[in-house]
TORVOLUM-50447 format. One record per residue: residue in one letter; y, z, x of N, C-alpha, C, O, CB in turn. Coordinates in steps of 0.2 Angstrom, whole numbers, plus 5000, padded with zeros to 4 digits. Glycine has a CB too. Example, Ala and Ser with C-alpha at 12.3 -4.5 7.8 and 13.67 -1.06 7.14 Angstrom:
BEGIN
A497250395066497850395062498450395066498350425071497850455057S498950355064499550365068500050395064500650405067499750295070
// end
This chain:
BEGIN
M499450005004500050005000500650005004500750045009500050064995I501149965003501749955006502250005004502450014998502049885006L502550045008503150085007503750055009503850035015503050165010Y504250045005504850015007505450065009505550105005505149965001P505750045015506350095017506950075012507050025011506450075024I507250135010507850125006508250185007508050245008507650124999V508950175007509450235008509650245001509950204998510050205013V509650314999509850334993510550364994510650414998509350384990K511050344990511750364990511950394984511750364979512150314993P512350444984512650464978513150414975513450384979513050534979S513150414968513650364965514050394960513750424955513250294963S514650384960515050404954515150354949515550364944515750434956I514950294950515050234946514550244940514650224934514950174949L513850264941513350274936513550334932513450384934512650284939L513850314926514150364922513650394916513850414911514750334918H512950384917512450404912512550484912512650514917511750384914E512450504906512350574905511750604906511650664906512650594898V511250564908510550584910510450564917510750514919510050564905P509950594921509850564927509650494927509250464924509250604930A510050454932509950384933509850364940510250394944510450344929I509550314941509450284948509550214948509250184943508850314952S509950184952509950114953509650084959509750104964510750094953L509150034957508750004963508949934963509149904959508050014961P508849904969508949834970508549784966507949804965508949814978R508849734964508449684960507849664963507349654960508949624958R507849654970507249634974506649674972506149644971507349624981L506749744973506149784972505949784964505349784963506349854974C506449784960506349784953505949724951505449734947506949794949R506149664953505749604952505049614954504549594951506149544954L504949634961504349644964503849684960503249674959504349674971W504149744957503649794953503649784946503349814942503949864955G504049734943504149724936504449774932504249794927503449714933L505049804935505349864932505949834928506249784929505649904938E506049864923506549844918507149894918507149954918506249844911S507749864918508349904917508449944910508249914905509049864918G508650004911508650044904508050084903508050124898508849994899E507550064906506850094905506850164908507250174913506250054907K506450214906506350274909505750274914505250244912506350334904Y505850304920505250304924505250384927505750414926505350254930E504750394930504650464933504750464941504450424944503950494931L505250504943505250504951504850564953504850614951506050524953L504350544958503950594961504150604968504150564972503150574961I504450664970504750674976504450744979504550794976505550684976G503950734983503550794985503150814979502750774977503950854988M503250874977502950894971503350904965503150914959502650964972E504050874966504450874960504450814956504250754959505250884963K504550824950504550764945505150764941505350814938503850764941H505450704941506150694937506050634933505950584935506750694942S506250644927506350584922507050544923507550584923506250604915V507050484925507650444926507650384922507150354920507750434934T508250364921508450294918508550244924508950264928509050304913L508250194923508350144929508950094927509050074922507750104930V509350084933509850034933509649984938509450004944510550064933I509849924937509649864942510349844945510849834942509249804940H510349834952510949814955510849754960510249744962511349874959D511349724962511249664966511649674973511849624976511549594963E511849734974512349744980512049744987512149704991512749814979H511549794987511149794994510449804993510149844989511449864998D510049764996509349764995509049824998508449844996509049704999D509349865002509049925005509349985003509350035007509049915013H509749984998510050044995509850054988509750014984510850034996A509850124986509750144980510350194978510650224983509050184978F510550204972511150244970510950294965510550274960511750204968A511050354966510950414961511550434958512050444961510550474965N511550444951512150464948512250544949511750574951512150454941E512750564947512950644948512450684945512250734948513650654946C512150664939511650704936511050714940510750764940511550674929L510850654943510250664947510350694953509850734955509950584948V510950694956511050724962511050804961510850834966511750704965Q511350824955511250894954510550924954510450974956511650904947Q510150884951509450904951509050894958508650924960509050864946C509350844962509050824968509550824974509850774976508650754968P509850884976510450884980510250854987510750834991510650954981Y509650844989509450814995509650734995509550705000508650824997F509850714989510050644989510750634992511050584993509950614982K511150694992511850694994511950665001512450635002512050764993P511550685006511750655013511650585014511750565020511350695018S511450545009511250475010510750465016510850425020511950435012L510150495015509650485020509250425018509250405012509150545020K508850405023508350345022507650375019507450425022508250305028W507350345014506750365012506250305012506450245014506850395005R505650325010505150265009504950275001504950324999504550275013I504950214998504850214991504250164989504150114992505450194987A503850184984503350144981503350154974503550204971502650164985F503050104970502950114963502250114961501850074964503350054960L502050164957501350174955501350154948501550194943501150254956P501150094946501150064939500750104935500850114929500949994939E500150134937499650164933500050234930499850254924499050184936L500450264934500850324932501550314930501850364928500750374937N501750254930502450234929502950284933503450304931502650244921Q502750284940503050334944503450294950503150244953502650384947L504050314952504350294958504250354963504450404962505050284957W503850334968503650384973504150384979504250334982502850374976F504350444981504850454987504550494992504250554990505550474984G504550484998504250525003504250485010504650435011503550545002P503850505015503550575015504050625017504550615019502950565021I503750685016504150745017503850795021503250815020504350785010F504150815027503850855032504250915034504850905035503750805038A503950975034504351035035504151065042503551065044504251085030I504551085046504451115053504551185052505151205051504851075059L504051225053504151295053504351325060504051325064503551335050S504951355060505251385066505351455066505451485060505851345068D505351495072505551565072506251575074506451635075505051595076H506651525074507351535075507751525069507751475065507651475080T508151575067508551565061509151515061509351485056508951635060R509351495067509851445068509451395072509051405076510451465071T509651325071509251275074509551255081509251215085509251215070E510151275083510551255089510351315094510251365093511251255088G510351285101510451335106509751365108509851425111510951375105H509151335107508551365109508051315112508251255112508251405103S507551335114507051295117506851235113506551185116506451325120L506851235106506551185102507151135100507051085097506251215096T507751155101508351115098508251045100508351005095508951145101A508251025106508250955108507650915104507750865102508150945115F507050945104506450915101506650905093506450855091505850955102L506850965090507050955083507550905081507450865077507251025080E508050895085508550845084508250775085508350735081509150855089E507850765090507550705092507050685086507050625084507150705098F506650735084506150715079506450705072506250655069505650775079I506950745070507250725064507650665064507550625059507650785062A507950655069508350585069507850525069508050475065508750585076Y507350535073506850475073506550475066506350415063506350485078S506350535063506050535056506550495051506250465047505950605054N507150515052507650485047507650405048507650365043508350515048E507650385054507650315055507050275052507050225050507650295063Q506450315052505850285049505750295042505250275039505250315053G506250335039506250345031505850405029505550405024505950285028C505750455033505450515032505950575031506350575036504850525037L505850615026506250675026505950725030505350755028506450695019T506250755035506050805039506550865039507150845040505850785046Y506350925038506850975038506551035042505851045043507050995031V506951085044506751145047506751205043507251215039507151155054I506251255043506251315038506151375043505751365048505751305033H506451425040506251495044506051545038506251545033506951525047P505551585040505151625035505651665031505551675025504651665039S506151695035506651745031507151705026507451745022507051785036E507151645027507651605023507251555018507651515014508051565027W506651565017506251515013506051545006505851605006505651485017S506051505001505751524995505451464992505751404992506351554990M504851474989504551414986504851394979504751334977503751434984E505251444976505551424970506251394971506451344967505651484966K506551414977507251384978507251364986507451404990507851434976A506951304987506851294994507551264998507851214996506351234994N507751315002508351295006508151285014507651325016508851355006A508451235017508151215024508751185027509351175025507551175024R508651165034509151135038508851065040508251065041509351175044T509251015040509050955042509650925047510150945047508950895037Y509450875051509950845056510150775054509750735053509650845063Y510750765052511050705049511750695053512150735053511150715042N511750625055512350605058512550655064513150665065512950595053S512150675068512250715074512450785072512750815076512650675079E512350805066512550875064511950905060511650875057513250865060W511950975061511451015057511851025050512351045050511251075060I511451015045511751035038511251075034510651065035511850965034D511451115030511051155025510951115019511451095016511351225024T510351115016510251085010509651115006509251135009510151005011F509651105000509051114996508551054997508851004997509251134988V507951074997507451024998506851024994506751074991507251025006P506550974993505850974989505351004993505351004999505650904986L504851034990504251054994503951004998503950944996503751094989P503751015004503450965009502750945007502350975003503450985016H502550885010501850865009501450905014500850915013501750795010V501750925020501450955026501951005029502550985029501150905031V501651055032502051105036501751105043501151105044502051175033Y502251095048502051095055502251155058502851165059502351025059N501851195060501951265062502251265070501751255074501451315061R502851275071503151285078503351355079503851365084503651235079I503151405076503351475077503051485084502451485086503051525072G503551515088503351525095503151595097502951615102503851505100S503251645092503151715093502451735089502351725083503751755090R501951755093501351775090501451835086501151835080500851795096R501851885087502051935083502251915076502051945071502451985086L502751875076503051845070502551815066502451815060503651805071E502151765069501651725066501151775062500851755057501251685071K500951835065500451875062500851925057500451965054500151915068S501451925056501851965052501651955045501451905043502551965053A501752005040501652005033502051945030501851915026501752065030L502651945033503151895030502851825031502851785026503851895034V502651805037502451735038501751725035501651675032502351725046Q501351775035500651765032500751755024500351715021500251825034G501251795021501351785014501551715013501451685008501851835012M502051685017502351625017501751565017501751525013502851605022M501351575022500751525023500251535017500051475015500351545029A500151595014499751595008500051555002499751524998499651675006S500751565002501051524996500951444997500851414992501851544996F501051425003500951355005500251335003500151284999501051335012H499751375005499051365003498951354996498551314993498551415006S499251404992499151404985499451344981499251324976499551474982H499951314985500151244982499851184985500051134984500951244983H499251204989498851144992499251104997499151044998498551104987I499751145001500151115006499751135013499751195014500851135006P499551085016499151105023499651125028500251105028498751045025I499451165033499851195038499551175045498951195046499951275038W499851125048499551105054499751145060500351175060499851035056N499251155065499351205070499551275068500051305070499851185076E499151295063499251355059499351415063499751465061498751365054R499051425068499051485072498951475080498651425082498551535069F499151525083498951525091498251545091497951575087499351575094L497951515097497251535099497351575105497651555110496751475100D497051635106497151675112496651645117496151605115497051745111K496751665123496351635129495551655128495151615130496551665135G495451715125494751725124494351685119493851655120494651795122E494751665114494451625108494351555111493851525110494951625102I494851535115494851465118494251455122493851405122495451445121H494151505127493651505131492951505128492451465130493651565136T492851545123492251545119492051485116491451455116492251605114L492551445113492451385109492251335114491751295113493051365106L492651325120492451275125491851285129491451245130493051275130A491751355130491151365134490451355130489951345133491151435137D490551355124489951345119489851275117489351255114490051385113A490351225120490251155118489951115123490151115129490951125116P489351085122489051045127489450995131489350975137488451015124S489950965127490350905130490850935135491050895139490650875124V490950995135491551015140491351075144491751095148492151025136R490751115142490651175146490651175153490851225156490051205143E490451115156490451115163491151115166491251115173490051055166H491651105162492351095165492751165163493351165164492651035161V492351215161492651275159492551325165491951345166492451305152P493051355168492951405173492551465170492651485164493551425176S492151505174491851565172492351615170492851625174491351595178S492351645164492851685162492551745158491951735155493351655158W492851805158492651855154493151885149493551925152492351915159P493151865143493651895138493651975138494152005137493551865131T492951995139492852075139492552085146492052055148492452095133W492852125150492652135157492752215159493052255155493052095162D492452235164492452295167492552295174492552245177491852345165E492652355177492852355185492252325189492352295194492952425187A491652335186491052315190491052235190490852205195490352345187T491252205185491252135185491752105189491652055193491352105177L492352135190492852115194492652125201492752085206493552155193L492352185203492152195210491552145212491652125218491852265210Q491152135208490652085210490952015211490751985216490052075204L491351995207491751925208492051925215492051875219492251915202L492451985216492751985223492351995229492451965234493252045223A491752025228491252035233490951975235490751965241490752085231E490951925231490651855232491151815236490951755237490451825226G491751845238492251805242492651755237492951715240491851765247K492651765231493051725226493651755224493751815224492551705220N494151715223494751735220494651755213494151725210495351685221A495051795210494951815203495751815200496151835203494651885201F495751795193496351795190496251845184495751835180496551725188L496851885182496851915176497451895172498051895175496951995178K497251865166497751835162497851865155497351885152497551755161P498451875153498551905146498251855141498451795142499351915145K497951885137497651835132498151805127498051745125497151875127D498651835126499251805122499851785127500351775124499451855117G499651765133500251755138500451685137500151635134500051765145K501051665140501351605140501751595146502051645149501651585134E501851535149502351515154502151555161502551565165503051535152G501451575161501251605167501451675168501251705173501551565173K501751705163502051775164501451825163500951815159502551795158G501451875168500951925167500251915171499851955170500851945160I500251855174499651835178499551875184500051875188499551765178F498951895186498851925193498251885196497851855193498551995192K498351865202497851835207497651885212498051925215498151775210L496951895212496651955216496251925221495851875220496352005212S496251945227495751925233495651985237496052035238495951865236F495051985241494952035246495152005253494951955254494252065246D495452055257495552035264495452095269495852135268496251995265E494952095273494852155277494852215273495152265275495352155283E494452215268494352275264494952295260494952355258494052335268R495452255260496052275256496052225250495852165250496752265260L496352255244496452205238497152185239497652215239496252245232I497152115239497852085239497952055232497552015229497852025244V498552075229498752065222499352025222499852045225498852125218H499351955220499951915219500151915212499651905207499751845221R500751925210500951935203501351865202501551825206501451995202H501451855195501851795194502551795196502851735197501851785186T502851845198503451855201503551835208504051845211503751925199E502951815211502851805218502851865222502851865228503451765221Q502851925219502751995222502051995225501551975221502952055218V501952025231501252035234501152105235501552135238501151985240I500652135232500552205233499852215236499352185234500652245226H499752265241499052285243498852345240499252395240499152285251F498252345239497852405236497252425240496952375243497752405229R497152485241496552505245495852495241495352475244496552575247T495952505234495352495230495552455224496052455222494952555229V495052425221495152395214495252455209495652445204494452355212E494952505210495052565205495752585205496052595200494652625207H496052585211496852605211497252555208497652565204497052615219F497052485209497452435206497452445198497952435195497252365208L496852455196496752455188497052515185497352515180495952455187R497052565189497352635187498152625186498452645182497252695191V498452585191499152575191499352525185499852535182499352545198F498952465185499252415180498852405173499052385169499152345184F498252435173497852425167497552485164496952495162497252375169F497952545165497752605162497552605155497052635152498252655164K497952565151497852565144497752495141497452495135498452595140N497952445144497852375141497452325144497552265144498552345141K496852355147496352305150496052255145495952195147495852345153Q496052275139495752235134496152175132495952125129495552275127N496852175134497252125132497252065137497652025137497952155131Y496852075143496852025148496151995148495652035147496952065155M496151935151495451905152495351895159495851875163495451835148L494751905162494651895169494351825170493951795166494051945171Q494651785175494351715176494251705183494651725188494951665173Q493751675185493551655192494051605195494251555191492851635192G494251615201494651575204494351505206493751505207495051605210I494651455207494451395209494751365215495451375216494451335203S494451335220494751305226495051235224494651185224494251295232L495651235222495951175219496251125225496351155230496551185214M496251065223496651015228497351035228497651065223496550945225R497651025234498351055235498750995239498450945241498351115240E499351005238499850965242500151015247500651055245500350935237N499951005253500151055259500051125256499451145256500951045260E500551175255500351235253500451255246500451305244500751285257S500551195242500651205235500051185231499651145232501251155233V499951225225499451215220499751155216500351155214499351275216V499251115214499451055209498951055203498351065204499450985213D499251055197498851045191499150995187499650965189498751115187F498850975181499050925177499150955170498750985167498550865177R499750935167499850955159499750895155500150845156500550985158L499350895151499150835146499350855139499250915137498450815146L499650815135499850825128499450775124499450715125500650815127L499050805119498650765115498950765108499150815105497950785116I498850705104499050705097498450675093498150625096499750665096K498350695088497850665083498150605080498650605078497550715078T497750545080497950485078497750475071497350515068497650425082A497950425068497850415060497150405059496850415054498250345058N496750375064496050365063495650425064494950425064495750305067G495950485066495650545067495350565074495050615075495050555062R495550515078495350525085495950555089496550555087495150465088W495750585095496350615099496550565104496150525107496050685102K497150565106497450525111497950565116498350605113497850465108V497850555122498350575127498950535127498950475128498050575134V499550565125500150535124500650545129501050505130500450555117S500550595133500950605139500650655144500150695142501650635137A500750645150500450685155500950685161501350645163499750655157V500850745165501350755171500950805175500550845173502050785169A501050795182500850835187501350895188501950875188500650805193R501050955189501551005191501351035198500751055199501551065185Q501851045202501751075209502051145210502651145208501951025214S501751185212502051255213502451255219502451215223501451305214N502851305219503251325226502751335231502151355230503751385225A502951315237502451325243502251405243502651445243502851305250G501551415244501351475244501251515238500951575238501751515249H501551485232501451525226500851495222500651435223502151515222F500551535217499951505214500051485207499551465204499451565214L500651485204500851465198501251395198501751395202501151515194T501051355194501451285193501851285188502251235187500951225193N501851335183502351335177503051325179503251345184502251395173I503351275176504051265177504451325176504951335180504351215172A504351375172504651435171504551475177504951525178504451475165Q504051465181503951505187504151465194503951485199503251525188G504551415193504851375199504451315201504651285206504851425205G503951295196503551235198504051175197504551175194502951235194T503751115199504151055199503750995196503051005197504451035205F504050945192503650895190503550835195503950825199503950865184R502950805194502850745198502450695193502150725188502450755204T502350635194501950595190501250605192501050615198502150515191V500850595187500050595188499850545194499450555198499650585182Q500150485193499950425197500150445205499750425209500250365195D500750475205500950495212500450545216500350535221501650525212V500250595212499850645215499150615216498850615222499750705210L498850575211498150555212498150505218497650495221497850525206S498650455218498650405223498750435230498550405235499150355222S499050495231499050535237498450565239498350585245499650585237W497950575235497350605236496750555237496350565241497150655231Y496750495233496250455233496450375234497050365233495850455226D495950335235496150265234496250245227496150285223495650215238Q496450185226496650165219496050165214496150185208496950095219S495450145216494950145212494750215210494550235204494350105215H494650265215494450325214495050365209494850405205494350365220A495650355211496150385207496150365199496150405195496850365210S496050295198495950275191495350305188495350325182495850195191S494750315192494150345189494250415187494050435182493550335194Q494650455191494750525190495150535184495050575180495050555196W495650485183496150495178495750475171495950505166496750445179T495350425171494950415165494550465163494450485157494550345166K494150495168493750555167494150615164493950645159493350575173M494750625167495150685165495350675157495350725153495750695169K495550615155495750605149495150615144495250635138496050535148Q494550595146494050595141493850675140493650695135493450565144V493850715146493750785145494250815141494050855136493750815152A494850795141495450825137495250805130495350845125496150795139K495050745128494950725121494350765118494350785113494850645121D493850775123493250815120493450885119493250915114492650805126A493950915123494150985122494550985116494451035112494551005128A494950935115495350945108494950935102495050975097495850885108A494450895102493950885097493550955096493450975090493450835098T493450985101493051055101493551105098493351145093492851075108L494151115100494651165098494851155091495051195087495251165102E494851085089495051065082494551105076494851115071494950995081T493951125078493551165074493851225071493651265067492851175077S494351255075494651315074495151315068495451365065495051345080G495351255066495851245061496151175061495951135064496451295061Q496651165057496951095056497451085062498051095062497351095049L497151065067497551055074497650985074497250935073497051075080I498350965076498550895076498850885083498950825085498950875071E498950935087499350935093499050985098498951045096500150935092L498950965104498651015109498951005116498950945118497951015109G499151055119499351045127498751075131498451125129499951085128L498551035136498051065141498251065148498651015150497451015140D498151115151498251115158497551105162497051145161498551185161M497551055166496951035169497051035177497651025179496650965167A496451035181496551035188495951005191495450995188496651105191I495950985197495450955201495250995207495751015211495550875203D494651015208494451055214494351015220494350955220493851105213V494151045226494051015232493450965232493350925237494051065238N493050985227492450945226492450885221491950855219491850985225D493150875219493250825214493050835207493050795203492950755216H492950895206492750915199493350935195493850965197492250985199I493350915189493850925184493750985180493251005178493950865179W494351025180494251095176494851095171495351065171494351145181I494651135165495151145160495351215162495051265161494851145153I496051225163496351285165496551325159496451385158496851275170E496951295155497251325149497351275143497251215144498051345151A497351305137497451265131497951295127497951355127496751245127N498451255124498951285120499051245114499151185114499651285124T498951285108499051255102499851245100499951215095498651285096K500251275104500951265102501251245109501651275112501351335100P501151185111501351155118502151155118502451145113501051085119S502351165124503051175125503451105124503151055125503251195132K504051115121504451055119505051055123505551015122504551045112Q505151105128505751115132505851065137506451045138505751185135H505351035140505450985145505150915143504650915139505051005151R505550865145505350795143504850765146504650705144505950755143L504550795151503950765155504050695157503650645157503350765150L504650685161504850625164504850565160504750505162504350615169T505050575153505150515149505850505147506250545148504750525142V505950445145506650425143506650395136506150365134506950365148G507150415132507150385125506750435121506550495123506850315124V506550415115506150455110505450465114505150415116506050425103R505250525114504650545117504050515113504050505107504550625117P503550485117502950465114502550515109502350495104502450445119S502650575111502350625107502650625100502350635095502350695110T503350615100503750615094503450555089503350565083504450615095K503450505092503250445089502550445086502350435080503250375093K502050475090501350475088501250535082500950525078500950495094L501650585083501650645078501850615071501550635066502050705081L502450585071502650555065502250505062502150505056503350535066A501950465066501450415064500850445060500650415055501250365070Y500650495063500050525060500250555054499850555049499750585065F500850595054501050625047501150575042500950585036501750665049Y501450515044501550465039500950435036500850425030501950405042E500450415040499750395038499450445034499050425029499350365044W499450505036499050555033499350565026498950575021499150625036T500050565025500350575018500150515014500050525008501050575019V500150455016500050395012499250405010499150395004500050335016K498850425014498150425013497950485008497650475003497750435019N498250545009498050605005498550614999498350664995498150665010H499050584999499550594993499650534989499450524983500250624995L499950484992500150424988499450384986499450364980500550374993L498950374990498450334988497950374983497650354978497950314993K497950444983497650484979497950484972497650494967497550554981E498650474972498950474965498750414961498750414955499750464966T498450364965498250304961497450304960497250254956498450244965D497150354962496350354961496250364954495650364952496050404966
// end
């Protein structure tokens, strides 16, 4: 089914005392619509009875009279929509409608701002209504939100969305009664929530380690551990990492190793501390919160001089239900530091630059192909935890050319552009999936 792009503008010329909309003659002739007849507007879950008027002014414009704009205030900004006619139901369908759930009460001046502005501007170009909502300001009965129009943020009443995309960055807020109640309301209206929740490191490890397609690429890890497990790992001459299960940006990570019967502890702050015993270290740092950390075996990774290098891949689900790597970048740590996170001083490089410095062209291409396949298998595995459409993966290669999955993130960072220019590939792919999903699960179902 074809959805036609159209800009809906308020009009003071249509003087009908009932809601009325004026459509171009081209569309009316195509669909067999008659001037003066009544049709039903379906906008998200809202239905409005309107009188049709036909005009010859602009083939890509529709006009809403004041009575209709009062019922549908989101027509006021003159946004571009997609429109279809469902003859079986005598309905004019407007959409798609996409809500982004954010934990920021204002849309300006935070880590998601640039992404939100880019995504909504691109969404408007494609004829999709996208808006941002915050749990404390949202009501299913009187839906108020913010959208980005003509390079400005505006507040507007909005129809309920076809889909909610969860970009709440706070685990505490996401688990709160406020957000859980909001999500329950969406579910009660049969509105799906994509990337509904964070997965902690222990849950991710369990899912991946149990999957035959990727388990060989998962480092040995212990979501639940004790002093004896840590001692055995270190006694084998291996490095060990202790990572907060709910951590992000490399914060709170410890790297541990033995050197001449001393325990050497590297912190994410680049601080290095020596302890005589593991027991002393645990008593200082893990007296109460050991259960909040996961133990992971260290890996001898490929390096650039004294710097650690890993790879961040962003995957998006495509319209055919498969996963695709839409962007990737290499990250290099500061010399002597063990974290590559940009927040911890790491720098970006291109994947091709790094792989070509390690291998010849054929081997570099082969490793990159393998890495992408492992990433897609991992995404398909983690998807079983819920409605996942986007995933960030941190991956690495060891000195034996083996590929490892280091981290997975269901709320991948949008703060850095990953060496791209213009609209990000992830923005285009995410909107394409949303568009196709809405057509398949809403528009086509209306005609079944």
